[in-house]
Backbone as CSV, one residue per row, in Angstrom:
resi,resn,N_x,N_y,N_z,CA_x,CA_y,CA_z,C_x,C_y,C_z
1,MET,131.920,101.056,91.255,132.914,100.335,90.457,134.011,101.312,90.021
2,GLN,135.236,101.074,90.467,136.371,101.916,90.120,136.903,101.546,88.738
3,ARG,136.952,102.528,87.863,137.454,102.290,86.517,138.524,103.320,86.170
4,ARG,139.480,102.890,85.367,140.517,103.802,84.896,140.084,104.402,83.557
5,PHE,140.853,105.365,83.085,140.544,106.016,81.805,140.519,105.001,80.673
6,ILE,141.460,104.067,80.691,141.541,103.054,79.638,140.287,102.174,79.612
7,ASP,139.688,101.956,80.812,138.452,101.159,80.891,137.305,101.877,80.187
8,TYR,137.221,103.196,80.412,136.162,103.972,79.759,136.403,104.075,78.254
9,LEU,137.668,104.075,77.858,137.990,104.095,76.437,137.511,102.809,75.765
10,VAL,137.695,101.686,76.448,137.224,100.389,75.935,135.696,100.395,75.831
11,ILE,135.022,100.982,76.832,133.559,101.083,76.802,133.106,101.917,75.601
12,SER,133.842,103.002,75.313,133.514,103.832,74.149,133.666,103.049,72.850
13,PHE,134.702,102.205,72.773,134.885,101.368,71.578,133.740,100.363,71.437
14,LYS,133.258,99.847,72.576,132.098,98.954,72.541,130.869,99.715,72.052
15,GLY,130.767,100.993,72.477,129.686,101.855,71.988,129.770,102.079,70.494
16,LEU,130.999,102.252,69.984,131.195,102.403,68.542,130.687,101.172,67.797
17,ALA,130.996,99.993,68.348,130.542,98.734,67.729,129.020,98.618,67.792
18,MET,128.421,99.037,68.920,126.961,98.990,69.064,126.291,99.924,68.062
19,GLY,126.818,101.155,67.934,126.242,102.128,67.015,126.314,101.665,65.573
20,ALA,127.463,101.069,65.204,127.636,100.556,63.842,126.644,99.438,63.562
21,ALA,126.437,98.558,64.553,125.486,97.449,64.391,124.057,97.966,64.269
22,ASP,123.700,98.943,65.104,122.337,99.468,65.074,122.028,100.222,63.781
23,ALA,123.068,100.730,63.116,122.858,101.471,61.867,122.495,100.546,60.710
24,VAL,122.792,99.245,60.856,122.535,98.284,59.778,121.218,97.552,60.034
25,PRO,120.241,97.654,59.136,118.972,96.939,59.316,119.192,95.429,59.337
26,GLY,118.861,94.779,60.437,119.056,93.337,60.553,120.026,92.963,61.652
27,VAL,120.797,93.940,62.153,121.784,93.672,63.190,121.444,94.504,64.420
28,SER,121.601,93.912,65.617,121.207,94.574,66.857,122.409,95.007,67.677
29,GLY,122.396,96.279,68.096,123.433,96.764,69.001,123.359,96.065,70.345
30,GLY,122.156,95.603,70.718,121.993,94.861,71.960,122.807,93.579,71.958
31,THR,122.943,92.955,70.791,123.764,91.745,70.666,125.222,92.064,70.993
32,ILE,125.729,93.176,70.460,127.108,93.593,70.713,127.305,93.895,72.194
33,ALA,126.332,94.571,72.814,126.420,94.878,74.244,126.469,93.601,75.074
34,PHE,125.673,92.624,74.657,125.609,91.359,75.393,126.932,90.609,75.299
35,ILE,127.449,90.497,74.083,128.683,89.756,73.850,129.869,90.428,74.534
36,SER,129.886,91.763,74.537,131.029,92.495,75.074,130.967,92.674,76.595
37,GLY,129.928,92.102,77.227,129.896,92.038,78.687,129.355,93.257,79.402
38,ILE,128.616,94.132,78.707,128.107,95.339,79.365,126.580,95.414,79.356
39,TYR,125.909,94.352,78.896,124.465,94.419,78.667,123.684,94.648,79.960
40,GLU,123.921,93.810,80.963,123.137,93.929,82.195,123.458,95.216,82.938
41,GLU,124.722,95.678,82.886,125.062,96.962,83.500,124.322,98.096,82.800
42,LEU,124.226,98.010,81.480,123.511,99.027,80.711,122.036,99.067,81.082
43,ILE,121.408,97.897,81.145,119.981,97.823,81.500,119.740,98.340,82.920
44,ASN,120.588,97.919,83.871,120.449,98.370,85.263,120.658,99.870,85.388
45,THR,121.631,100.394,84.654,121.914,101.837,84.707,120.734,102.644,84.181
46,ILE,120.173,102.225,83.054,119.041,102.960,82.468,117.819,102.877,83.374
47,SER,117.561,101.689,83.923,116.360,101.505,84.759,116.461,102.249,86.085
48,ASN,117.671,102.638,86.492,117.849,103.392,87.743,117.581,104.883,87.581
49,ILE,117.315,105.317,86.358,116.982,106.733,86.128,115.514,106.947,86.490
50,ASN,115.279,107.513,87.656,113.919,107.738,88.140,113.867,108.987,89.029
51,VAL,112.724,109.217,89.660,112.528,110.422,90.475,113.494,110.463,91.653
52,SER,113.713,109.320,92.307,114.600,109.286,93.475,116.027,109.673,93.121
53,LEU,116.420,109.408,91.876,117.766,109.781,91.427,117.916,111.301,91.432
54,PHE,116.872,112.003,91.019,116.929,113.468,90.984,116.762,114.071,92.379
55,LYS,116.140,113.320,93.298,116.104,113.749,94.701,117.504,113.716,95.292
56,THR,118.300,112.716,94.852,119.705,112.627,95.275,120.466,113.866,94.832
57,LEU,120.154,114.370,93.638,120.810,115.565,93.116,120.520,116.778,93.983
58,SER,119.250,116.943,94.403,118.875,118.114,95.191,119.347,118.026,96.644
59,LYS,119.440,116.817,97.189,119.793,116.653,98.604,121.283,116.435,98.839
60,LYS,121.935,115.678,97.963,123.328,115.293,98.211,124.330,115.895,97.231
61,GLY,123.845,116.601,96.206,124.749,117.269,95.283,125.033,116.468,94.026
62,PHE,125.750,117.123,93.116,125.978,116.552,91.788,126.849,115.303,91.819
63,LYS,127.870,115.290,92.692,128.802,114.155,92.707,128.090,112.850,93.063
64,GLU,127.243,112.891,94.116,126.481,111.701,94.512,125.495,111.292,93.416
65,PHE,124.874,112.308,92.799,123.934,112.054,91.707,124.646,111.367,90.538
66,TRP,125.824,111.872,90.169,126.575,111.333,89.032,127.008,109.890,89.289
67,ASN,127.435,109.611,90.529,127.836,108.245,90.884,126.640,107.296,90.852
68,ALA,125.489,107.774,91.384,124.277,106.946,91.384,123.778,106.700,89.960
69,LEU,123.984,107.680,89.095,123.582,107.568,87.686,124.488,106.623,86.906
70,ASN,125.707,106.384,87.436,126.757,105.678,86.681,127.080,106.494,85.428
71,GLY,127.229,107.814,85.667,127.355,108.789,84.591,128.548,108.587,83.680
72,ASN,129.708,108.259,84.256,130.897,108.069,83.421,130.703,106.941,82.421
73,PHE,130.060,105.860,82.880,129.768,104.721,82.006,128.838,105.140,80.873
74,LEU,127.762,105.873,81.217,126.790,106.289,80.210,127.399,107.227,79.176
75,VAL,128.188,108.200,79.645,128.811,109.158,78.716,129.771,108.449,77.779
76,ALA,130.595,107.557,78.330,131.566,106.822,77.512,130.856,105.975,76.461
77,LEU,129.797,105.260,76.878,129.089,104.369,75.958,128.286,105.144,74.918
78,LEU,127.502,106.137,75.387,126.629,106.878,74.478,127.410,107.699,73.464
79,SER,128.564,108.240,73.868,129.374,109.007,72.920,129.825,108.102,71.772
80,GLY,130.226,106.867,72.102,130.614,105.905,71.070,129.450,105.534,70.174
81,ILE,128.278,105.257,70.786,127.091,104.856,70.025,126.656,105.957,69.057
82,ILE,126.551,107.189,69.561,126.040,108.298,68.742,126.987,108.612,67.585
83,ILE,128.286,108.727,67.891,129.276,109.024,66.841,129.234,107.956,65.753
84,SER,129.202,106.688,66.184,129.226,105.580,65.235,127.929,105.491,64.441
85,PHE,126.791,105.633,65.133,125.491,105.485,64.471,125.309,106.537,63.386
86,VAL,125.624,107.795,63.723,125.432,108.894,62.772,126.372,108.756,61.576
87,SER,127.638,108.415,61.834,128.615,108.311,60.740,128.440,107.018,59.945
88,PHE,128.175,105.906,60.648,128.098,104.616,59.957,126.789,104.445,59.194
89,MET,125.743,105.201,59.586,124.469,105.088,58.886,124.636,105.486,57.413
90,LYS,125.464,106.518,57.167,125.729,106.942,55.788,126.519,105.866,55.045
91,LEU,127.531,105.315,55.740,128.347,104.269,55.121,127.509,103.017,54.875
92,ALA,126.671,102.662,55.853,125.813,101.480,55.715,124.866,101.633,54.531
93,LYS,124.340,102.837,54.367,123.430,103.106,53.254,124.138,102.854,51.925
94,TYR,125.406,103.296,51.826,126.196,103.093,50.613,126.504,101.605,50.394
95,LEU,126.946,100.919,51.463,127.323,99.509,51.348,126.120,98.629,51.009
96,LEU,124.974,98.928,51.628,123.771,98.144,51.356,123.288,98.333,49.915
97,GLU,123.570,99.505,49.357,123.140,99.786,47.985,124.085,99.188,46.949
98,TYR,125.404,99.265,47.222,126.387,98.869,46.206,127.125,97.557,46.511
99,HIS,127.190,97.153,47.789,127.887,95.909,48.148,127.062,95.110,49.176
100,PRO,125.797,94.813,48.877,124.933,94.159,49.871,125.416,92.773,50.291
101,VAL,125.878,91.961,49.349,126.313,90.601,49.677,127.463,90.618,50.677
102,LEU,128.400,91.531,50.496,129.596,91.575,51.345,129.269,92.043,52.760
103,ILE,128.474,93.103,52.889,128.173,93.604,54.239,127.286,92.614,54.999
104,TRP,126.335,91.969,54.294,125.486,90.982,54.963,126.282,89.740,55.356
105,SER,127.292,89.387,54.560,128.131,88.227,54.884,128.870,88.440,56.193
106,PHE,129.435,89.647,56.352,130.158,89.975,57.590,129.227,89.856,58.798
107,PHE,128.039,90.434,58.690,127.118,90.421,59.817,126.489,89.045,60.037
108,PHE,126.398,88.240,58.997,125.898,86.869,59.163,126.863,86.073,60.051
109,GLY,128.169,86.194,59.768,129.165,85.527,60.607,129.132,86.038,62.033
110,LEU,128.906,87.331,62.180,128.825,87.942,63.507,127.643,87.384,64.302
111,ILE,126.488,87.253,63.651,125.281,86.761,64.321,125.416,85.283,64.697
112,VAL,126.010,84.468,63.804,126.199,83.041,64.096,127.028,82.863,65.362
113,ALA,128.119,83.628,65.492,128.963,83.545,66.688,128.202,84.021,67.923
114,SER,127.339,85.020,67.745,126.566,85.566,68.869,125.633,84.526,69.475
115,ILE,125.048,83.681,68.622,124.136,82.636,69.106,124.847,81.751,70.133
116,TYR,126.067,81.358,69.803,126.841,80.494,70.697,127.160,81.196,72.015
117,PHE,127.650,82.437,71.933,128.114,83.110,73.143,126.982,83.536,74.070
118,VAL,125.827,83.895,73.515,124.683,84.223,74.372,124.090,82.943,74.947
119,GLY,123.951,81.913,74.096,123.354,80.648,74.534,124.149,79.947,75.620
120,LYS,125.469,80.062,75.595,126.286,79.338,76.577,126.159,79.914,77.986
121,GLN,125.554,81.115,78.103,125.363,81.714,79.424,124.117,81.180,80.136
122,ILE,123.345,80.354,79.444,122.180,79.712,80.076,122.699,78.580,80.960
123,THR,122.466,78.666,82.257,123.045,77.695,83.194,122.230,76.413,83.311
124,LYS,120.892,76.499,83.124,120.045,75.304,83.234,119.052,75.259,82.080
125,TRP,119.035,74.114,81.388,118.074,73.917,80.303,116.890,73.102,80.817
126,ARG,115.708,73.710,80.791,114.470,73.041,81.185,113.460,73.185,80.056
127,PHE,112.278,72.604,80.262,111.245,72.654,79.221,110.871,74.100,78.899
128,ALA,110.701,74.938,79.947,110.327,76.344,79.752,111.414,77.098,78.994
129,THR,112.677,76.751,79.248,113.801,77.404,78.573,113.791,77.089,77.087
130,ILE,113.531,75.816,76.760,113.489,75.383,75.352,112.332,76.064,74.615
131,ILE,111.169,76.142,75.292,110.005,76.817,74.704,110.323,78.279,74.425
132,ALA,111.011,78.937,75.380,111.389,80.349,75.216,112.323,80.522,74.022
133,LEU,113.254,79.587,73.859,114.189,79.628,72.726,113.436,79.531,71.397
134,ILE,112.522,78.553,71.305,111.745,78.348,70.075,110.844,79.558,69.802
135,LEU,110.208,80.085,70.865,109.312,81.235,70.722,110.085,82.462,70.230
136,GLY,111.265,82.695,70.823,112.088,83.834,70.407,112.498,83.732,68.957
137,ALA,112.905,82.522,68.527,113.313,82.304,67.135,112.141,82.533,66.184
138,ALA,110.954,82.044,66.581,109.758,82.188,65.731,109.365,83.658,65.577
139,ILE,109.419,84.415,66.687,109.057,85.844,66.646,110.017,86.610,65.739
140,ALA,111.327,86.382,65.932,112.332,87.100,65.141,112.228,86.738,63.655
141,PHE,111.989,85.453,63.376,111.860,85.014,61.974,110.633,85.657,61.332
142,TYR,109.532,85.722,62.082,108.307,86.337,61.572,108.536,87.824,61.264
143,ILE,109.216,88.530,62.180,109.505,89.948,61.976,110.372,90.148,60.732
144,SER,111.345,89.223,60.545,112.263,89.347,59.403,111.556,89.171,58.065
145,LYS,110.361,88.555,58.075,109.611,88.310,56.833,108.599,89.414,56.533
146,LEU,108.428,90.350,57.472,107.420,91.391,57.279,107.839,92.365,56.181
147,PRO,106.896,92.774,55.317,107.212,93.783,54.299,107.292,95.173,54.933
148,SER,107.992,96.081,54.257,108.124,97.448,54.758,106.851,98.240,54.466
149,LEU,106.564,99.213,55.340,105.475,100.144,55.089,106.000,101.322,54.284
150,ALA,105.105,102.082,53.709,105.519,103.291,52.991,106.059,104.317,53.992
151,THR,106.909,105.226,53.510,107.515,106.239,54.375,106.451,107.153,54.966
152,ASN,106.577,107.408,56.282,105.642,108.273,56.997,106.446,109.339,57.733
153,GLU,106.153,110.621,57.479,106.931,111.709,58.076,106.149,112.479,59.128
154,SER,105.046,111.938,59.607,104.265,112.592,60.657,105.083,112.672,61.952
155,PRO,105.082,113.828,62.647,105.852,113.974,63.888,105.465,112.955,64.956
156,TRP,104.153,112.727,65.137,103.706,111.750,66.138,104.157,110.343,65.768
157,PHE,104.113,110.027,64.481,104.549,108.709,64.030,106.044,108.534,64.260
158,LEU,106.841,109.583,63.996,108.287,109.530,64.199,108.610,109.343,65.680
159,PHE,107.835,109.998,66.555,107.996,109.847,68.009,107.735,108.396,68.421
160,LEU,106.631,107.835,67.905,106.264,106.448,68.212,107.303,105.469,67.651
161,ALA,107.784,105.745,66.441,108.804,104.890,65.821,110.075,104.876,66.660
162,GLY,110.441,106.035,67.209,111.618,106.117,68.077,111.458,105.272,69.324
163,ALA,110.267,105.305,69.930,110.004,104.531,71.148,110.047,103.031,70.885
164,ILE,109.487,102.606,69.750,109.465,101.175,69.416,110.852,100.692,69.001
165,ALA,111.520,101.484,68.160,112.827,101.071,67.628,113.883,100.958,68.716
166,ILE,113.860,101.864,69.697,114.882,101.823,70.751,114.727,100.563,71.598
167,CYS,113.490,100.101,71.779,113.252,98.842,72.510,113.909,97.685,71.758
168,ALA,113.776,97.702,70.426,114.399,96.659,69.616,115.923,96.780,69.639
169,MET,116.422,98.007,69.656,117.870,98.226,69.613,118.588,97.655,70.836
170,ILE,117.904,97.634,71.989,118.557,97.089,73.181,118.224,95.611,73.399
171,LEU,117.448,95.040,72.485,117.186,93.602,72.539,118.149,92.859,71.618
172,PRO,118.970,91.954,72.149,119.829,91.157,71.261,118.999,90.397,70.239
173,GLY,119.394,90.506,68.964,118.722,89.744,67.914,117.629,90.491,67.186
174,ILE,117.066,91.533,67.790,116.022,92.312,67.124,116.621,93.646,66.699
175,SER,116.657,93.894,65.409,117.306,95.092,64.880,116.385,96.302,64.928
176,GLY,116.855,97.351,65.622,116.082,98.587,65.682,115.951,99.237,64.318
177,SER,117.027,99.192,63.522,116.991,99.785,62.186,116.010,99.041,61.279
178,PHE,115.950,97.705,61.437,115.008,96.932,60.626,113.568,97.243,61.035
179,ILE,113.335,97.453,62.329,112.002,97.858,62.789,111.633,99.200,62.170
180,LEU,112.606,100.112,62.083,112.351,101.412,61.446,111.975,101.240,59.971
181,ILE,112.618,100.280,59.299,112.288,100.008,57.890,110.862,99.475,57.768
182,ILE,110.516,98.521,58.655,109.164,97.946,58.633,108.119,99.036,58.877
183,LEU,108.423,99.956,59.800,107.489,101.037,60.130,107.457,102.133,59.063
184,GLY,108.475,102.137,58.188,108.557,103.177,57.164,109.215,104.447,57.652
185,ALA,110.029,104.335,58.709,110.656,105.527,59.299,112.169,105.576,59.086
186,TYR,112.764,104.512,58.517,114.226,104.460,58.377,114.735,105.560,57.452
187,LYS,114.090,105.717,56.282,114.542,106.732,55.328,114.316,108.139,55.890
188,THR,113.195,108.340,56.604,112.921,109.648,57.202,114.025,110.027,58.181
189,LEU,114.446,109.054,59.007,115.495,109.316,59.985,116.847,109.521,59.313
190,SER,117.188,108.666,58.337,118.484,108.803,57.659,118.567,110.132,56.905
191,ASP,117.447,110.575,56.317,117.417,111.877,55.639,117.569,113.017,56.650
192,ALA,116.936,112.860,57.824,117.035,113.886,58.875,118.468,114.015,59.368
193,ILE,119.169,112.870,59.497,120.576,112.890,59.906,121.427,113.540,58.825
194,HIS,121.160,113.176,57.564,121.926,113.724,56.437,121.716,115.232,56.300
195,ASP,120.458,115.689,56.482,120.119,117.104,56.308,120.253,117.905,57.609
196,ILE,120.627,117.209,58.693,120.709,117.821,60.047,119.396,118.537,60.368
197,ASP,118.288,117.808,60.231,116.952,118.328,60.544,116.731,118.189,62.053
198,ILE,117.041,119.251,62.784,117.023,119.222,64.256,115.637,118.857,64.802
199,LYS,114.586,119.412,64.199,113.220,119.163,64.681,112.886,117.671,64.662
200,LYS,113.132,117.021,63.513,112.826,115.589,63.391,113.709,114.750,64.310
201,LEU,114.971,115.130,64.435,115.906,114.383,65.292,115.500,114.478,66.756
202,VAL,115.046,115.661,67.185,114.608,115.846,68.582,113.344,115.040,68.854
203,ILE,112.401,115.030,67.895,111.156,114.252,68.054,111.477,112.764,68.177
204,PHE,112.351,112.269,67.292,112.732,110.856,67.335,113.449,110.530,68.649
205,ALA,114.376,111.397,69.067,115.133,111.180,70.303,114.213,111.181,71.524
206,GLY,113.176,112.042,71.498,112.217,112.083,72.606,111.464,110.769,72.742
207,GLY,111.019,110.230,71.614,110.342,108.936,71.623,111.260,107.821,72.081
208,ALA,112.524,107.872,71.611,113.505,106.855,71.995,113.775,106.893,73.495
209,LEU,113.856,108.103,74.064,114.123,108.243,75.505,112.985,107.652,76.336
210,ILE,111.740,107.966,75.957,110.578,107.429,76.682,110.549,105.910,76.589
211,GLY,110.764,105.380,75.392,110.754,103.925,75.192,111.856,103.238,75.962
212,LEU,113.040,103.851,75.969,114.195,103.256,76.647,113.995,103.192,78.155
213,LEU,113.540,104.298,78.748,113.342,104.338,80.201,112.248,103.364,80.646
214,SER,111.221,103.206,79.810,110.123,102.293,80.159,110.539,100.832,80.009
215,PHE,111.121,100.490,78.868,111.413,99.102,78.544,112.557,98.534,79.384
216,SER,113.488,99.397,79.825,114.620,98.919,80.622,114.152,98.315,81.944
217,HIS,113.065,98.846,82.515,112.522,98.292,83.767,111.995,96.873,83.541
218,VAL,111.363,96.663,82.395,110.848,95.323,82.069,111.997,94.331,81.955
219,LEU,113.054,94.726,81.230,114.204,93.842,81.044,114.913,93.544,82.361
220,LYS,115.062,94.570,83.201,115.715,94.383,84.497,114.938,93.372,85.346
221,TRP,113.615,93.475,85.337,112.757,92.560,86.097,112.872,91.132,85.552
222,LEU,112.901,91.006,84.222,113.024,89.679,83.608,114.345,89.014,83.955
223,PHE,115.441,89.770,83.905,116.752,89.208,84.248,116.819,88.804,85.713
224,LYS,116.157,89.577,86.567,116.193,89.297,88.004,115.373,88.062,88.362
225,ASN,114.223,87.895,87.707,113.293,86.831,88.098,113.308,85.607,87.174
226,TYR,113.670,85.804,85.910,113.653,84.690,84.946,114.917,84.741,84.080
227,HIS,116.059,84.650,84.718,117.336,84.881,84.037,117.553,83.918,82.866
228,ASN,117.441,82.606,83.119,117.700,81.613,82.065,116.663,81.661,80.945
229,ILE,115.393,81.854,81.318,114.331,81.929,80.306,114.527,83.168,79.431
230,THR,114.905,84.290,80.058,115.167,85.522,79.305,116.331,85.335,78.345
231,LEU,117.401,84.691,78.812,118.556,84.415,77.958,118.174,83.510,76.792
232,ALA,117.341,82.510,77.069,116.894,81.590,76.011,116.058,82.334,74.971
233,LEU,115.185,83.233,75.440,114.353,84.033,74.535,115.230,84.921,73.647
234,LEU,116.245,85.541,74.248,117.153,86.418,73.494,117.991,85.619,72.498
235,THR,118.409,84.411,72.904,119.156,83.534,71.991,118.281,83.174,70.793
236,GLY,117.005,82.909,71.064,116.053,82.625,69.991,115.882,83.812,69.057
237,PHE,115.825,85.028,69.631,115.728,86.238,68.809,116.899,86.308,67.821
238,ILE,118.107,86.058,68.343,119.308,86.145,67.506,119.266,85.077,66.405
239,PHE,118.868,83.846,66.781,118.798,82.747,65.815,117.779,83.053,64.722
240,GLY,116.625,83.568,65.125,115.566,83.871,64.155,115.918,85.007,63.216
241,SER,116.840,85.880,63.654,117.213,87.029,62.827,118.171,86.658,61.699
242,LEU,118.682,85.414,61.696,119.621,84.990,60.650,119.017,85.130,59.250
243,ASN,117.707,84.919,59.147,117.052,85.039,57.834,117.222,86.443,57.266
244,LYS,117.156,87.448,58.142,117.257,88.842,57.678,118.660,89.162,57.174
245,VAL,119.691,88.584,57.811,121.072,88.931,57.440,121.681,87.942,56.437
246,TRP,120.883,87.004,55.920,121.387,86.089,54.890,121.807,86.926,53.675
247,PRO,123.040,86.759,53.188,123.578,87.668,52.166,122.888,87.632,50.806
248,TRP,122.334,86.485,50.419,121.807,86.352,49.054,120.286,86.437,49.071
249,LYS,119.760,87.502,48.465,118.330,87.781,48.492,117.765,87.923,47.075
250,LYS,116.476,87.616,46.974,115.731,87.868,45.744,114.635,88.875,46.069
251,THR,114.590,89.970,45.338,113.592,91.015,45.592,112.280,90.646,44.920
252,LEU,111.224,90.596,45.728,109.901,90.216,45.213,109.070,91.430,44.824
253,SER,109.277,92.549,45.539,108.521,93.762,45.198,109.336,94.995,45.593
254,TRP,109.045,96.099,44.936,109.777,97.349,45.135,108.828,98.461,45.560
255,HIS,109.392,99.468,46.245,108.623,100.680,46.569,109.286,101.856,45.865
256,THR,108.496,102.624,45.131,109.005,103.812,44.447,108.505,105.057,45.168
257,ASN,109.453,105.891,45.635,109.043,107.094,46.366,108.718,108.235,45.395
258,SER,108.408,109.410,45.945,107.980,110.555,45.128,109.083,111.046,44.195
259,LYS,110.352,110.722,44.533,111.476,111.144,43.696,111.832,110.106,42.631
260,GLY,111.064,109.014,42.589,111.306,107.978,41.596,112.399,107.002,41.958
261,ILE,112.813,107.011,43.244,113.873,106.105,43.700,113.250,104.796,44.174
262,ASN,113.754,103.664,43.663,113.238,102.346,44.034,114.002,101.775,45.230
263,THR,113.266,101.229,46.188,113.877,100.523,47.314,113.157,99.179,47.492
264,PRO,113.888,98.104,47.868,113.257,96.793,48.052,112.185,96.840,49.138
265,LEU,111.009,96.321,48.816,109.902,96.294,49.772,109.780,94.920,50.427
266,LEU,109.951,93.869,49.634,109.841,92.500,50.143,110.901,91.631,49.470
267,GLN,111.690,90.911,50.298,112.754,90.056,49.783,112.665,88.671,50.405
268,GLU,113.237,87.675,49.711,113.333,86.339,50.278,114.751,85.804,50.092
269,SER,115.183,84.961,51.040,116.530,84.394,50.988,116.599,83.302,49.923
270,VAL,117.704,83.280,49.181,117.906,82.254,48.149,119.310,81.666,48.302
271,SER,119.547,80.546,47.635,120.875,79.930,47.618,121.846,80.843,46.872
272,PRO,123.114,80.891,47.302,124.092,81.710,46.567,124.243,81.280,45.111
273,PHE,123.928,80.013,44.825,124.087,79.490,43.470,122.885,79.792,42.574
274,SER,121.750,80.246,43.203,120.619,80.688,42.387,120.417,82.195,42.514
275,PHE,121.434,82.867,43.054,121.386,84.326,43.203,121.583,84.990,41.843
276,GLU,120.747,85.977,41.540,120.847,86.700,40.273,121.953,87.749,40.388
277,GLY,123.031,87.544,39.657,124.167,88.460,39.730,125.387,87.748,40.296
278,ASP,126.434,88.515,40.589,127.681,87.960,41.122,127.490,87.589,42.587
279,ASN,127.592,86.285,42.914,127.376,85.862,44.302,128.583,86.143,45.202
280,GLN,129.732,86.469,44.634,130.938,86.841,45.395,131.214,85.842,46.523
281,ILE,131.071,84.570,46.211,131.069,83.525,47.229,132.363,83.477,48.051
282,ILE,133.521,83.644,47.405,134.805,83.569,48.116,134.933,84.719,49.110
283,TYR,134.677,85.954,48.626,134.757,87.124,49.503,133.716,87.039,50.623
284,ALA,132.539,86.508,50.282,131.465,86.378,51.273,131.886,85.445,52.414
285,ILE,132.488,84.306,52.084,132.940,83.349,53.099,134.031,83.958,53.979
286,ILE,134.955,84.691,53.348,136.033,85.352,54.113,135.448,86.354,55.101
287,LEU,134.468,87.140,54.653,133.852,88.137,55.526,133.007,87.492,56.623
288,MET,132.371,86.358,56.339,131.654,85.615,57.382,132.612,85.191,58.491
289,ILE,133.775,84.680,58.092,134.791,84.250,59.068,135.279,85.454,59.882
290,LEU,135.488,86.604,59.211,135.919,87.812,59.922,134.860,88.269,60.927
291,GLY,133.586,88.212,60.511,132.497,88.563,61.423,132.444,87.636,62.620
292,PHE,132.643,86.337,62.354,132.660,85.324,63.411,133.789,85.614,64.406
293,LEU,134.979,85.925,63.879,136.139,86.187,64.729,135.994,87.497,65.507
294,THR,135.282,88.465,64.934,135.047,89.738,65.628,134.329,89.519,66.955
295,ILE,133.346,88.618,66.954,132.612,88.319,68.183,133.524,87.639,69.204
296,PHE,134.415,86.766,68.751,135.364,86.133,69.660,136.234,87.180,70.349
297,ILE,136.675,88.189,69.598,137.514,89.253,70.164,136.715,90.076,71.176
298,LEU,135.467,90.462,70.801,134.607,91.231,71.708,134.311,90.456,72.986
299,GLU,134.056,89.150,72.833,133.755,88.315,73.996,134.984,88.208,74.900
300,LYS,136.150,88.142,74.299,137.400,88.059,75.055,137.601,89.319,75.878
301,ILE,137.336,90.479,75.236,137.442,91.767,75.945,136.399,91.847,77.049
302,GLY,135.161,91.430,76.718,134.068,91.510,77.689,134.248,90.597,78.887
303,SER,134.982,89.474,78.732,135.147,88.519,79.823,136.242,88.935,80.800
304,LYS,137.041,89.952,80.426,138.111,90.410,81.323,137.506,91.223,82.456
305,LYS,137.975,90.969,83.667,137.473,91.691,84.826,138.136,93.080,84.905
């Protein structure tokens, strides 16, 4: 595929959007990849990383290897994702602490629009497709209701958390950051990024790499053999995740760490009119509309050949 510099720049911007989404617990970078038209290319590119690819390097040289790897695409996308994820994770932490209603409102509008754009790509609706949609919604809703575990800083646990979370990050509708919260690894990772703890970051990245290379083959096979059912399942995931990104929450229980800092352990969605505190309803609606329109813009960019 011949691409110009401007094309790779657009891919990097899509990576920035994916990284920002993955940094927020409840939002999936996979959803952004899907809407922006690069999801299947991303899955195919990752799943093509195998032993035969490195044989190409030894027999035909770096240029053939780089083309087979789709290296320019990966570098453009990953640079955007990494820069955005590392920088936006700090901002997300601040916004979630001091302006939770507003940031969740924006992402709620974004997710609602995503349901439509992913769902419309299903070409045939059959009984199996409908079942997949319902099953996906039920799984995502169940995950969104799970309480968080206590923080765990074991190296093996961080490796495993990286492998599990990266699978969620490339699935539309399932938030990798939220999985990290459920596992009790989100704060460990955010602290490692803040403190530039190279050891912990390398352990997490190693787990993420193993999980990504393994899970991409499963997704590639599903798209090839069960395209509509897979799309329906992913649409269900996105629909079921709406509970997690609902802006108005009531905290049922808290977790206090060793430093005496309280973080919400279990929350439930409530009406904006029974929300304790300022519901910021006008600003929330405006941000929902902005989130909704953001997906329209991404989809417009993604649909261009």
